[in-house]
Kinemage of the C-alpha trace (Angstrom):
@kinemage 1
@onewidth
@group {chain A} dominant
@subgroup {mainchain}
@vectorlist {calphas} color= white
{ca unk a 1} P -62.367 -18.104 -17.050
{ca unk a 2} L -58.964 -18.252 -19.158
{ca unk a 3} L -60.971 -19.023 -22.390
{ca unk a 4} L -63.283 -15.998 -21.928
{ca unk a 5} L -60.404 -13.805 -21.164
{ca unk a 6} L -58.704 -15.336 -24.246
{ca unk a 7} L -61.978 -14.413 -26.175
{ca unk a 8} L -62.095 -11.007 -25.302
{ca unk a 9} L -58.263 -10.778 -26.255
{ca unk a 10} L -58.572 -11.595 -29.804
{ca unk a 11} L -62.177 -9.762 -30.283
{ca unk a 12} L -60.576 -6.202 -28.455
{ca unk a 13} L -57.587 -6.916 -30.632
{ca unk a 14} L -59.204 -7.557 -33.812
{ca unk a 15} L -61.315 -4.421 -33.592
{ca unk a 16} L -58.509 -2.100 -32.561
{ca unk a 17} L -56.099 -3.340 -35.322
{ca unk a 18} L -59.052 -2.900 -37.982
{ca unk a 19} L -59.649 0.599 -36.609
{ca unk a 20} L -56.462 1.835 -36.371
{ca unk a 21} L -55.513 0.608 -39.741
{ca unk a 22} L -58.897 2.297 -41.249
{ca unk a 23} L -57.575 5.457 -39.339
{ca unk a 24} L -54.368 5.211 -41.199
{ca unk a 25} L -52.289 6.447 -38.473
{ca unk a 26} L -49.011 7.150 -39.272
{ca unk a 27} L -47.259 8.704 -36.089
{ca unk a 28} L -44.483 6.561 -34.604
{ca unk a 29} L -46.260 5.874 -32.049
{ca unk a 30} L -49.434 4.580 -34.167
{ca unk a 31} L -47.303 2.495 -36.013
{ca unk a 32} L -45.846 0.785 -33.262
{ca unk a 33} L -49.072 0.585 -31.762
{ca unk a 34} L -50.398 -1.632 -35.046
{ca unk a 35} L -47.519 -3.906 -34.415
{ca unk a 36} L -48.338 -4.386 -30.995
{ca unk a 37} L -51.843 -5.174 -32.091
{ca unk a 38} L -50.510 -7.693 -34.793
{ca unk a 39} L -48.727 -9.240 -32.386
{ca unk a 40} L -51.554 -9.735 -29.944
{ca unk a 41} L -53.996 -10.870 -32.435
{ca unk a 42} L -51.774 -13.685 -34.119
{ca unk a 43} L -50.549 -15.007 -30.333
{ca unk a 44} L -54.266 -15.027 -29.362
{ca unk a 45} L -55.390 -17.031 -32.635
{ca unk a 46} L -52.247 -19.683 -32.095
{ca unk a 47} L -53.528 -19.550 -28.857
{ca unk a 48} L -57.272 -20.165 -29.706
{ca unk a 49} L -56.165 -23.169 -32.261
{ca unk a 50} L -53.919 -25.008 -29.741
{ca unk a 51} L -56.098 -24.262 -26.518
{ca unk a 52} L -58.155 -27.333 -25.399
{ca unk a 53} L -61.928 -26.811 -24.681
{ca unk a 54} L -61.721 -23.780 -27.362
{ca unk a 55} L -64.698 -24.116 -29.924
{ca unk a 56} L -61.831 -23.527 -32.913
{ca unk a 57} L -59.056 -25.584 -31.266
{ca unk a 58} L -57.047 -28.545 -33.193
{ca unk a 59} L -56.750 -32.170 -31.917
{ca unk a 60} L -53.240 -32.863 -30.598
{ca unk a 61} L -52.616 -35.791 -33.220
{ca unk a 62} L -53.168 -32.765 -36.222
{ca unk a 63} L -50.014 -32.169 -38.229
{ca unk a 64} L -50.435 -28.160 -37.771
{ca unk a 65} L -51.064 -28.625 -34.147
{ca unk a 66} L -47.354 -28.570 -33.230
{ca unk a 67} L -46.148 -25.797 -35.900
{ca unk a 68} L -49.201 -23.371 -34.229
{ca unk a 69} L -48.468 -24.251 -30.670
{ca unk a 70} L -44.790 -23.167 -31.384
{ca unk a 71} L -45.500 -20.175 -33.430
{ca unk a 72} L -48.050 -18.536 -31.123
{ca unk a 73} L -45.079 -17.596 -28.656
{ca unk a 74} L -42.840 -15.656 -31.139
{ca unk a 75} L -44.777 -12.593 -31.312
{ca unk a 76} L -44.636 -12.332 -27.447
{ca unk a 77} L -40.534 -12.179 -27.522
{ca unk a 78} L -41.120 -9.008 -29.464
{ca unk a 79} L -44.160 -7.263 -27.772
{ca unk a 80} L -42.079 -5.958 -24.503
{ca unk a 81} L -39.589 -4.567 -27.417
{ca unk a 82} L -42.383 -2.711 -29.278
{ca unk a 83} L -43.685 -1.321 -25.819
{ca unk a 84} L -40.005 -0.021 -25.018
{ca unk a 85} L -39.660 1.604 -28.598
{ca unk a 86} L -43.143 2.987 -28.382
{ca unk a 87} L -42.291 4.804 -25.040
{ca unk a 88} L -39.484 6.290 -26.808
{ca unk a 89} L -40.919 7.463 -29.815
{ca unk a 90} L -43.257 9.009 -27.579
{ca unk a 91} L -41.431 10.791 -25.528
{ca unk a 92} L -38.948 12.038 -28.396
{ca unk a 93} L -40.833 11.562 -32.008
{ca unk a 94} L -37.843 12.926 -33.750
{ca unk a 95} L -35.788 9.561 -32.686
{ca unk a 96} L -34.669 7.346 -35.695
{ca unk a 97} L -35.656 4.180 -34.636
{ca unk a 98} L -33.714 2.769 -37.731
{ca unk a 99} L -30.548 3.824 -35.951
{ca unk a 100} L -28.498 0.859 -35.383
{ca unk a 101} L -28.637 1.730 -31.312
{ca unk a 102} L -32.194 1.335 -31.598
{ca unk a 103} L -31.604 -1.664 -33.662
{ca unk a 104} L -29.834 -3.584 -31.418
{ca unk a 105} L -32.967 -3.708 -29.074
{ca unk a 106} L -34.573 -6.396 -31.571
{ca unk a 107} L -31.443 -9.115 -31.475
{ca unk a 108} L -32.508 -10.830 -28.487
{ca unk a 109} L -36.338 -11.437 -29.520
{ca unk a 110} L -34.860 -12.313 -32.854
{ca unk a 111} L -32.428 -14.988 -31.256
{ca unk a 112} L -34.965 -15.761 -28.699
{ca unk a 113} L -37.375 -17.228 -31.833
{ca unk a 114} L -34.425 -19.136 -33.483
{ca unk a 115} L -33.676 -20.724 -30.074
{ca unk a 116} L -37.427 -21.674 -29.722
{ca unk a 117} L -37.660 -22.936 -33.179
{ca unk a 118} L -34.319 -25.420 -32.645
{ca unk a 119} L -35.189 -26.073 -28.398
{ca unk a 120} L -35.710 -29.475 -29.220
{ca unk a 121} L -32.351 -29.868 -30.177
{ca unk a 122} L -30.589 -27.901 -27.575
{ca unk a 123} L -32.887 -27.254 -24.485
{ca unk a 124} L -31.434 -23.766 -23.942
{ca unk a 125} L -34.803 -21.514 -23.846
{ca unk a 126} L -36.958 -24.532 -22.304
{ca unk a 127} L -35.700 -27.443 -20.246
{ca unk a 128} L -39.154 -28.599 -20.772
{ca unk a 129} L -42.073 -27.406 -22.343
{ca unk a 130} L -44.662 -30.416 -22.733
{ca unk a 131} L -47.539 -29.438 -25.496
{ca unk a 132} L -49.713 -31.980 -23.892
{ca unk a 133} L -49.637 -31.370 -20.129
{ca unk a 134} L -48.286 -27.536 -20.187
{ca unk a 135} L -45.323 -28.578 -17.772
{ca unk a 136} L -42.622 -25.821 -18.509
{ca unk a 137} L -38.889 -25.683 -16.878
{ca unk a 138} L -37.050 -22.867 -18.072
{ca unk a 139} L -33.656 -23.571 -19.743
{ca unk a 140} L -30.205 -21.200 -19.158
{ca unk a 141} L -30.678 -18.893 -21.675
{ca unk a 142} L -34.594 -18.816 -20.998
{ca unk a 143} L -33.481 -17.089 -17.840
{ca unk a 144} L -31.859 -14.347 -19.811
{ca unk a 145} L -34.511 -14.396 -22.238
{ca unk a 146} L -37.176 -13.582 -19.440
{ca unk a 147} L -34.963 -11.348 -17.599
{ca unk a 148} L -34.370 -9.052 -21.171
{ca unk a 149} L -38.486 -9.119 -21.749
{ca unk a 150} L -38.956 -7.723 -17.812
{ca unk a 151} L -36.287 -5.040 -18.521
{ca unk a 152} L -38.036 -3.648 -21.247
{ca unk a 153} L -41.485 -3.626 -19.752
{ca unk a 154} L -40.093 -2.211 -16.803
{ca unk a 155} L -37.925 0.650 -18.735
{ca unk a 156} L -41.014 1.167 -20.844
{ca unk a 157} L -43.195 1.868 -17.788
{ca unk a 158} L -40.416 4.273 -16.332
{ca unk a 159} L -40.073 6.216 -19.570
{ca unk a 160} L -43.990 6.719 -19.492
{ca unk a 161} L -44.224 7.033 -15.702
{ca unk a 162} L -41.822 9.662 -15.626
{ca unk a 163} L -42.760 12.001 -18.979
{ca unk a 164} L -46.146 12.191 -17.325
{ca unk a 165} L -44.921 13.564 -13.962
{ca unk a 166} L -42.680 15.880 -15.819
{ca unk a 167} L -45.622 16.601 -17.824
{ca unk a 168} L -48.722 16.260 -16.290
{ca unk a 169} L -50.500 19.925 -15.957
{ca unk a 170} L -50.212 19.281 -19.816
{ca unk a 171} L -50.747 16.079 -21.109
{ca unk a 172} L -52.549 14.825 -18.120
{ca unk a 173} L -55.663 12.542 -19.914
{ca unk a 174} L -53.901 10.912 -22.142
{ca unk a 175} L -51.100 9.753 -19.925
{ca unk a 176} L -53.518 8.824 -17.346
{ca unk a 177} L -55.303 6.221 -19.922
{ca unk a 178} L -51.479 5.444 -20.895
{ca unk a 179} L -50.499 4.653 -16.885
{ca unk a 180} L -53.831 2.668 -16.653
{ca unk a 181} L -52.707 0.388 -19.451
{ca unk a 182} L -49.190 -0.010 -18.106
{ca unk a 183} L -50.397 -1.774 -15.056
{ca unk a 184} L -51.660 -4.947 -16.372
{ca unk a 185} L -48.306 -6.020 -17.740
{ca unk a 186} L -46.669 -4.362 -14.756
{ca unk a 187} L -48.730 -7.051 -12.583
{ca unk a 188} L -48.349 -10.027 -14.279
{ca unk a 189} L -44.577 -9.183 -14.611
{ca unk a 190} L -44.272 -9.155 -10.923
{ca unk a 191} L -46.597 -12.083 -10.100
{ca unk a 192} L -44.432 -14.350 -12.859
{ca unk a 193} L -41.523 -13.322 -11.457
{ca unk a 194} L -42.122 -14.014 -7.759
{ca unk a 195} L -45.120 -16.375 -7.374
{ca unk a 196} L -45.419 -18.486 -10.381
{ca unk a 197} L -43.839 -19.723 -13.824
{ca unk a 198} L -43.920 -16.983 -16.642
{ca unk a 199} L -46.368 -18.019 -19.629
{ca unk a 200} L -46.839 -16.591 -22.563
{ca unk a 201} L -50.508 -17.110 -22.615
{ca unk a 202} L -50.873 -14.456 -19.934
{ca unk a 203} L -48.798 -12.007 -21.625
{ca unk a 204} L -51.327 -12.161 -24.732
{ca unk a 205} L -54.290 -11.081 -22.071
{ca unk a 206} L -52.439 -8.433 -20.151
{ca unk a 207} L -51.002 -6.962 -23.317
{ca unk a 208} L -54.268 -6.753 -24.673
{ca unk a 209} L -55.625 -4.807 -21.590
{ca unk a 210} L -52.845 -2.300 -22.315
{ca unk a 211} L -53.812 -2.097 -25.895
{ca unk a 212} L -57.383 -0.986 -25.122
{ca unk a 213} L -56.183 1.500 -22.947
{ca unk a 214} L -53.580 2.860 -25.507
{ca unk a 215} L -56.116 2.789 -28.370
{ca unk a 216} L -58.493 5.490 -26.424
{ca unk a 217} L -55.474 7.493 -25.748
{ca unk a 218} L -54.793 7.352 -29.406
{ca unk a 219} L -58.413 7.655 -30.523
{ca unk a 220} L -59.936 9.873 -28.468
{ca unk a 221} L -57.123 12.398 -27.470
{ca unk a 222} L -54.621 11.315 -30.566
{ca unk a 223} L -51.946 10.618 -27.941
{ca unk a 224} L -52.092 14.138 -27.018
{ca unk a 225} L -55.011 17.000 -26.043
{ca unk a 226} L -55.779 19.186 -29.099
{ca unk a 227} L -54.103 21.917 -27.325
{ca unk a 228} L -50.659 20.164 -26.836
{ca unk a 229} L -50.570 18.696 -30.450
{ca unk a 230} L -51.319 22.322 -31.514
{ca unk a 231} L -48.594 23.737 -29.579
{ca unk a 232} L -46.156 21.031 -30.716
{ca unk a 233} L -47.536 21.490 -34.667
{ca unk a 234} L -46.263 25.586 -33.699
{ca unk a 235} L -43.437 24.784 -32.645
{ca unk a 236} L -41.934 22.404 -35.098
{ca unk a 237} L -43.527 25.034 -38.005
{ca unk a 238} L -41.514 27.746 -35.963
{ca unk a 239} L -38.579 29.488 -38.352
{ca unk a 240} L -37.057 29.960 -34.394
{ca unk a 241} L -34.925 27.263 -32.595
{ca unk a 242} L -36.555 26.610 -29.243
{ca unk a 243} L -35.904 24.036 -26.167
{ca unk a 244} L -38.113 23.893 -22.855
{ca unk a 245} L -36.511 23.401 -19.553
{ca unk a 246} L -37.753 22.701 -16.275
{ca unk a 247} L -37.010 24.870 -12.728
{ca unk a 248} L -34.046 22.116 -12.277
{ca unk a 249} L -32.705 23.114 -15.990
{ca unk a 250} L -33.913 19.673 -17.117
{ca unk a 251} L -35.041 19.373 -20.499
{ca unk a 252} L -38.380 18.884 -20.920
{ca unk a 253} L -39.146 19.592 -24.615
{ca unk a 254} L -37.771 21.201 -27.916
{ca unk a 255} L -38.646 22.009 -31.409
{ca unk a 256} L -37.236 20.401 -34.842
{ca unk a 257} L -35.491 23.566 -35.736
{ca unk a 258} L -33.375 23.136 -32.317
{ca unk a 259} L -32.837 19.100 -33.032
{ca unk a 260} L -31.852 20.138 -36.738
{ca unk a 261} L -29.452 22.915 -35.659
{ca unk a 262} L -27.621 21.373 -32.783
{ca unk a 263} L -28.198 17.703 -32.626
{ca unk a 264} L -24.571 17.240 -34.615
{ca unk a 265} L -22.826 19.141 -32.122
{ca unk a 266} L -24.600 18.475 -28.919
{ca unk a 267} L -26.124 15.669 -26.960
{ca unk a 268} L -29.977 16.560 -26.880
{ca unk a 269} L -32.406 14.671 -24.664
{ca unk a 270} L -35.604 15.188 -23.032
{ca unk a 271} L -35.007 14.393 -19.342
{ca unk a 272} L -31.218 15.162 -19.797
{ca unk a 273} L -29.519 18.486 -17.842
{ca unk a 274} L -29.530 21.271 -19.788
{ca unk a 275} L -26.364 22.690 -17.839
{ca unk a 276} L -24.059 21.114 -20.151
{ca unk a 277} L -25.507 22.346 -23.468
{ca unk a 278} L -25.913 25.907 -21.869
{ca unk a 279} L -21.883 25.828 -21.422
{ca unk a 280} L -21.315 24.657 -24.741
{ca unk a 281} L -23.703 27.326 -26.299
{ca unk a 282} L -22.097 30.143 -23.823
{ca unk a 283} L -25.363 31.180 -22.291
{ca unk a 284} L -24.066 33.845 -19.494
{ca unk a 285} L -27.059 33.822 -17.384
{ca unk a 286} L -28.008 30.276 -16.775
{ca unk a 287} L -24.635 30.216 -14.081
{ca unk a 288} L -26.165 33.165 -12.184
{ca unk a 289} L -29.502 31.311 -12.499
{ca unk a 290} L -28.018 27.861 -10.646
{ca unk a 291} L -26.254 30.057 -7.737
{ca unk a 292} L -29.445 31.948 -7.466
{ca unk a 293} L -32.577 30.466 -6.877
{ca unk a 294} L -34.599 33.661 -6.776
{ca unk a 295} L -32.874 34.784 -9.964
{ca unk a 296} L -35.715 35.002 -11.797
{ca unk a 297} L -37.551 37.297 -9.603
{ca unk a 298} L -34.374 39.674 -9.431
{ca unk a 299} L -34.057 43.012 -11.544
{ca unk a 300} L -30.914 41.618 -12.788
{ca unk a 301} L -32.940 39.077 -15.120
{ca unk a 302} L -35.323 41.610 -15.702
{ca unk a 303} L -33.189 43.625 -17.186
{ca unk a 304} L -31.751 40.878 -19.170
{ca unk a 305} L -30.913 41.982 -22.893
{ca unk a 306} L -31.089 39.098 -25.978
{ca unk a 307} L -27.392 37.546 -26.413
{ca unk a 308} L -26.158 37.380 -29.778
{ca unk a 309} L -23.981 34.521 -30.088
{ca unk a 310} L -22.189 33.290 -33.242
{ca unk a 311} L -22.318 29.288 -33.821
{ca unk a 312} L -20.523 26.966 -36.461
{ca unk a 313} L -22.922 24.557 -37.264
{ca unk a 314} L -22.927 21.972 -39.989
{ca unk a 315} L -19.438 23.868 -41.747
{ca unk a 316} L -22.054 26.843 -41.615
{ca unk a 317} L -21.623 30.152 -39.633
{ca unk a 318} L -24.340 31.628 -37.904
{ca unk a 319} L -25.660 34.097 -35.557
{ca unk a 320} L -28.501 33.888 -32.946
{ca unk a 321} L -30.139 35.994 -30.633
{ca unk a 322} L -30.991 33.885 -27.496
{ca unk a 323} L -33.621 35.249 -25.362
{ca unk a 324} L -34.897 33.211 -22.091
{ca unk a 325} L -38.647 33.776 -21.124
{ca unk a 326} L -39.802 32.196 -17.389
{ca unk a 327} L -42.495 30.032 -17.475
{ca unk a 328} L -44.762 30.855 -14.353
{ca unk a 329} L -47.885 28.916 -12.550
{ca unk a 330} L -49.554 30.556 -9.811
{ca unk a 331} L -46.350 33.066 -9.270
{ca unk a 332} L -44.511 30.197 -9.300
{ca unk a 333} L -41.094 29.574 -11.397
{ca unk a 334} L -41.953 26.154 -13.309
{ca unk a 335} L -39.138 26.383 -15.972
{ca unk a 336} L -38.526 28.608 -18.873
{ca unk a 337} L -38.760 28.774 -22.754
{ca unk a 338} L -35.434 29.698 -24.380
{ca unk a 339} L -35.522 31.100 -28.155
{ca unk a 340} L -32.748 30.829 -30.725
{ca unk a 341} L -33.683 33.663 -33.337
{ca unk a 342} L -31.756 33.243 -36.094
{ca unk a 343} L -30.357 36.655 -37.317
{ca unk a 344} L -27.572 35.084 -39.930
{ca unk a 345} L -28.929 37.295 -42.667
{ca unk a 346} L -29.572 40.631 -40.218
{ca unk a 347} L -25.866 39.889 -39.189
{ca unk a 348} L -24.683 39.713 -43.029
{ca unk a 349} L -27.127 42.640 -43.861
{ca unk a 350} L -25.639 45.200 -40.921
{ca unk a 351} L -22.175 43.899 -41.914
{ca unk a 352} L -22.409 44.452 -45.706
{ca unk a 353} L -23.772 47.961 -44.520
{ca unk a 354} L -21.141 48.777 -42.572
{ca unk a 355} L -18.827 47.824 -45.249
{ca unk a 356} L -20.570 50.157 -47.306
{ca unk a 357} L -20.523 52.835 -44.931
{ca unk a 358} L -16.726 52.422 -43.914
{ca unk a 359} L -14.869 51.192 -47.303
{ca unk a 360} L -14.500 53.188 -50.458
{ca unk a 361} L -16.832 51.829 -53.224
{ca unk a 362} L -13.788 52.288 -55.977
{ca unk a 363} L -10.731 50.467 -54.034
{ca unk a 364} L -12.051 48.732 -51.149
{ca unk a 365} L -9.710 50.285 -48.446
{ca unk a 366} L -11.222 52.044 -45.381
{ca unk a 367} L -12.975 55.733 -46.559
{ca unk a 368} L -11.948 59.239 -45.044
{ca unk a 369} L -14.650 58.891 -42.143
{ca unk a 370} L -12.884 55.666 -40.627
{ca unk a 371} L -9.850 57.278 -40.703
{ca unk a 372} L -11.030 60.204 -38.678
{ca unk a 373} L -12.753 57.953 -36.433
{ca unk a 374} L -9.194 55.779 -35.732
{ca unk a 375} L -7.232 58.867 -35.711
{ca unk a 376} L -9.240 60.732 -32.949
{ca unk a 377} L -9.486 57.227 -30.914
{ca unk a 378} L -5.701 57.031 -30.803
{ca unk a 379} L -5.207 60.989 -30.134
{ca unk a 380} L -7.845 60.999 -27.363
{ca unk a 381} L -5.923 57.826 -25.676
{ca unk a 382} L -2.558 59.427 -25.420
{ca unk a 383} L -4.131 63.083 -24.254
{ca unk a 384} L -5.877 60.744 -21.536
{ca unk a 385} L -2.784 59.433 -20.590
{ca unk a 386} L -0.611 62.303 -20.271
{ca unk a 387} L -3.075 63.842 -17.919
{ca unk a 388} L -1.594 61.910 -15.509
{ca unk a 389} L 2.190 62.178 -16.568
{ca unk a 390} L 4.458 63.846 -18.743
{ca unk a 391} L 6.873 60.973 -19.321
{ca unk a 392} L 6.220 59.725 -22.573
{ca unk a 393} L 8.487 56.945 -22.932
{ca unk a 394} L 5.963 54.263 -22.395
{ca unk a 395} L 3.264 55.658 -24.537
{ca unk a 396} L 2.447 53.284 -27.146
{ca unk a 397} L 2.998 55.866 -29.951
{ca unk a 398} L 1.298 56.339 -33.662
{ca unk a 399} L 1.886 57.813 -36.875
{ca unk a 400} L 0.785 58.481 -40.555
{ca unk a 401} L 2.087 58.490 -43.777
{ca unk a 402} L 0.120 60.546 -46.270
{ca unk a 403} L 0.734 59.674 -50.042
{ca unk a 404} L -0.420 61.070 -53.585
{ca unk a 405} L 0.650 59.988 -56.860
{ca unk a 406} L 2.558 62.197 -59.180
{ca unk a 407} L 1.051 63.536 -62.278
{ca unk a 408} L -2.201 61.591 -61.817
{ca unk a 409} L -4.301 64.318 -63.812
{ca unk a 410} L -2.166 63.395 -66.756
{ca unk a 411} L -3.185 59.631 -66.621
{ca unk a 412} L -6.789 60.663 -66.717
{ca unk a 413} L -6.490 63.472 -69.169
{ca unk a 414} L -4.776 61.076 -71.650
{ca unk a 415} L -6.416 57.673 -71.015
{ca unk a 416} L -9.870 58.502 -69.028
{ca unk a 417} L -11.053 58.008 -65.581
{ca unk a 418} L -11.374 54.320 -66.177
{ca unk a 419} L -7.679 54.168 -66.781
{ca unk a 420} L -7.243 56.215 -63.780
{ca unk a 421} L -9.546 53.921 -61.828
{ca unk a 422} L -7.676 50.713 -62.305
{ca unk a 423} L -4.639 52.373 -61.654
{ca unk a 424} L -5.920 53.376 -57.716
{ca unk a 425} L -6.628 49.470 -57.284
{ca unk a 426} L -3.330 48.570 -58.316
{ca unk a 427} L -1.941 51.161 -55.921
{ca unk a 428} L -3.969 49.728 -53.170
{ca unk a 429} L -2.724 46.274 -53.749
{ca unk a 430} L 0.822 47.254 -53.884
{ca unk a 431} L 0.248 49.353 -50.188
{ca unk a 432} L -1.731 46.130 -48.631
{ca unk a 433} L 1.236 43.981 -49.687
{ca unk a 434} L 3.609 46.216 -48.197
{ca unk a 435} L 2.252 47.153 -44.348
{ca unk a 436} L 2.183 45.668 -41.344
{ca unk a 437} L -0.776 43.327 -39.431
{ca unk a 438} L -2.861 46.294 -37.318
{ca unk a 439} L -1.898 49.248 -39.869
{ca unk a 440} L -5.165 50.798 -41.895
{ca unk a 441} L -4.719 52.067 -45.776
{ca unk a 442} L -7.792 54.652 -46.082
{ca unk a 443} L -8.411 56.571 -49.070
{ca unk a 444} L -8.452 60.334 -48.242
{ca unk a 445} L -9.687 61.619 -51.322
{ca unk a 446} L -8.817 61.577 -55.206
{ca unk a 447} L -5.405 60.059 -55.703
{ca unk a 448} L -4.574 60.750 -51.775
{ca unk a 449} L -4.017 57.963 -49.311
{ca unk a 450} L -3.411 57.924 -45.444
{ca unk a 451} L -1.804 55.081 -43.791
{ca unk a 452} L -2.637 54.779 -40.214
{ca unk a 453} L 0.433 52.950 -38.049
{ca unk a 454} L -0.307 51.614 -34.679
{ca unk a 455} L 2.123 50.938 -31.798
{ca unk a 456} L 5.017 51.748 -33.361
{ca unk a 457} L 8.275 54.515 -33.695
{ca unk a 458} L 9.091 57.237 -36.390
{ca unk a 459} L 12.056 54.884 -37.651
{ca unk a 460} L 9.604 51.923 -38.289
{ca unk a 461} L 7.235 54.420 -40.120
{ca unk a 462} L 10.121 55.656 -42.386
{ca unk a 463} L 11.272 52.385 -43.270
{ca unk a 464} L 7.934 51.095 -44.423
{ca unk a 465} L 6.955 54.167 -46.246
{ca unk a 466} L 10.173 54.133 -48.087
{ca unk a 467} L 9.931 50.956 -49.083
{ca unk a 468} L 6.214 51.289 -50.387
{ca unk a 469} L 7.733 54.364 -52.819
{ca unk a 470} L 10.499 52.038 -54.019
{ca unk a 471} L 7.653 49.449 -54.670
{ca unk a 472} L 5.180 51.644 -56.380
{ca unk a 473} L 8.377 53.148 -58.590
{ca unk a 474} L 9.395 49.594 -59.903
{ca unk a 475} L 5.789 48.244 -60.077
{ca unk a 476} L 4.531 47.671 -63.797
{ca unk a 477} L 1.337 49.773 -63.684
{ca unk a 478} L -1.133 49.591 -66.663
{ca unk a 479} L -0.666 52.525 -68.865
{ca unk a 480} L 2.404 53.740 -67.017
{ca unk a 481} L 4.947 52.457 -69.650
{ca unk a 482} L 3.119 54.963 -72.125
{ca unk a 483} L 3.739 57.937 -69.711
{ca unk a 484} L 6.384 60.495 -69.853
{ca unk a 485} L 8.610 59.156 -67.242
{ca unk a 486} L 7.280 55.492 -68.034
{ca unk a 487} L 6.313 54.870 -64.527
{ca unk a 488} L 3.899 56.112 -61.861
{ca unk a 489} L 5.247 57.894 -58.534
{ca unk a 490} L 4.422 58.893 -55.539
{ca unk a 491} L 4.890 61.497 -52.970
{ca unk a 492} L 4.850 60.802 -48.557
{ca unk a 493} L 4.948 62.739 -45.935
{ca unk a 494} L 5.816 61.361 -42.736
{ca unk a 495} L 4.664 62.130 -39.359
{ca unk a 496} L 4.336 60.660 -35.708
{ca unk a 497} L 2.054 62.144 -32.832
{ca unk a 498} L 4.646 61.880 -29.832
{ca unk a 499} L 7.314 63.042 -31.869
{ca unk a 500} L 5.705 65.562 -34.323
{ca unk a 501} L 2.434 66.779 -32.757
{ca unk a 502} L 2.832 66.574 -29.406
{ca unk a 503} L 5.910 68.014 -28.955
{ca unk a 504} L 4.608 71.076 -31.564
{ca unk a 505} L 1.117 71.153 -30.147
{ca unk a 506} L 0.467 71.092 -33.822
{ca unk a 507} L -2.325 68.890 -35.722
{ca unk a 508} L -0.639 65.522 -36.867
{ca unk a 509} L -2.214 65.997 -39.906
{ca unk a 510} L -1.320 68.971 -40.876
{ca unk a 511} L 2.350 68.183 -40.411
{ca unk a 512} L 2.204 65.059 -42.461
{ca unk a 513} L 0.344 67.114 -45.199
{ca unk a 514} L 2.552 69.646 -45.275
{ca unk a 515} L 5.469 67.245 -45.533
{ca unk a 516} L 3.989 65.578 -48.243
{ca unk a 517} L 3.509 68.702 -50.316
{ca unk a 518} L 6.869 69.529 -49.536
{ca unk a 519} L 8.109 65.988 -51.410
{ca unk a 520} L 6.215 67.479 -54.500
{ca unk a 521} L 7.814 70.341 -54.779
{ca unk a 522} L 11.446 69.282 -54.389
{ca unk a 523} L 10.902 67.184 -57.426
{ca unk a 524} L 8.277 64.406 -56.350
{ca unk a 525} L 8.841 60.622 -55.809
{ca unk a 526} L 10.543 61.389 -52.355
{ca unk a 527} L 9.652 60.869 -48.947
{ca unk a 528} L 9.844 63.482 -46.348
{ca unk a 529} L 9.683 63.155 -42.666
{ca unk a 530} L 11.116 66.082 -41.352
């Protein structure tokens, strides 16, 4: 009976190997399957050459008999690890099997092969291994070796079974054949562990049955129905990143874009919890969904708007619009798809447009519109406060300084507008270098600028404005040395809202503007604050 099964094992392994190689299946699972078949075929062939009664068997006294007998077991040491790796790449095709943490899986089979080649000297793998009688007594290292191989088979079986249960509705047909293929080596492992000694020959035959079922799954269903294949292909070619989670917030799948973007900063594993990732990515609605199992049927969820989030990924600033979509089956919540739409370019464009709308095209400081908005906001804040009290001691006051370049028309008339533009840019540099953080410089028009001071008092504004006036007076502007007085000067008018505007019930800008013109009439290059 054993000889007949070995015949069948060799025939099936040969056919499946040739068929798989001709189809040139280059998927990670396909490659592992070819390695599995190669090992089974080699071990089967060596069995055939050393088994008594087999048509091709060699006599015991043949010089090659001992070599063949020993070498037939070596592939068996690797087949359980191949099976385990196959389960890993099936669950996650993006796994890099050359990563050191996966390469460690092969250490025990390699060591076991070396132990088997030198077993006559130490007997650590097998205390007794009689090639004539077939009697075997396992050695000290052999127990570790066998436990490791069983563990690989059990973990591989667990991986396939767990993935089958999670995705049974989608991958039913192919996973059915995979589970059927896993049963023979599992039965062998249990019976070998509890009822009889481990024999490599049984492994060849049992895994041959596995190979047949796997071949059906790979070639009939491409290891996936056409629908999942199409969906996975679409997912991996999407420009948006997405992740799929079940109703218990367990990660079911994700596309290549999501992995490429977030794998360096997050631990992304199918079957692991999504909650830590949601916390890291600051996806706010997830906490509401955890606390309320019926959350997805509430008005709050239906009114969720896409969240815009900023992340630093691979040292690059990126912006994403995050939007969830519930997956339902027969009106029951099965999970959700979370889409991460890259809006970085849109954000940059909007920022650029806003900057164009907010900034002066020549000098780069804020324009008149921004000043008007900021000014109105501060006035409104103080007026709202004074509705409830007449005590203004605790109000955060603000003020403005309006400044104008003296005799600027002479620069334009003598040197042209290009020279005038250059002087405006140099003046802005002086202004920005001498204001506080939070103060705003705006070009109001022509050679006139406004500085908006927040959370301050009149004395502070006067001090800063006077410092600016002196800096401008001493600054070596281009063309300035050729002007009548050898330099550029400015006239400044200063006013604060509470001290000047609120008490007099007059417009703050008008007060500061009048004081600036008063500075000009008094001889220019002056600061007027009352």
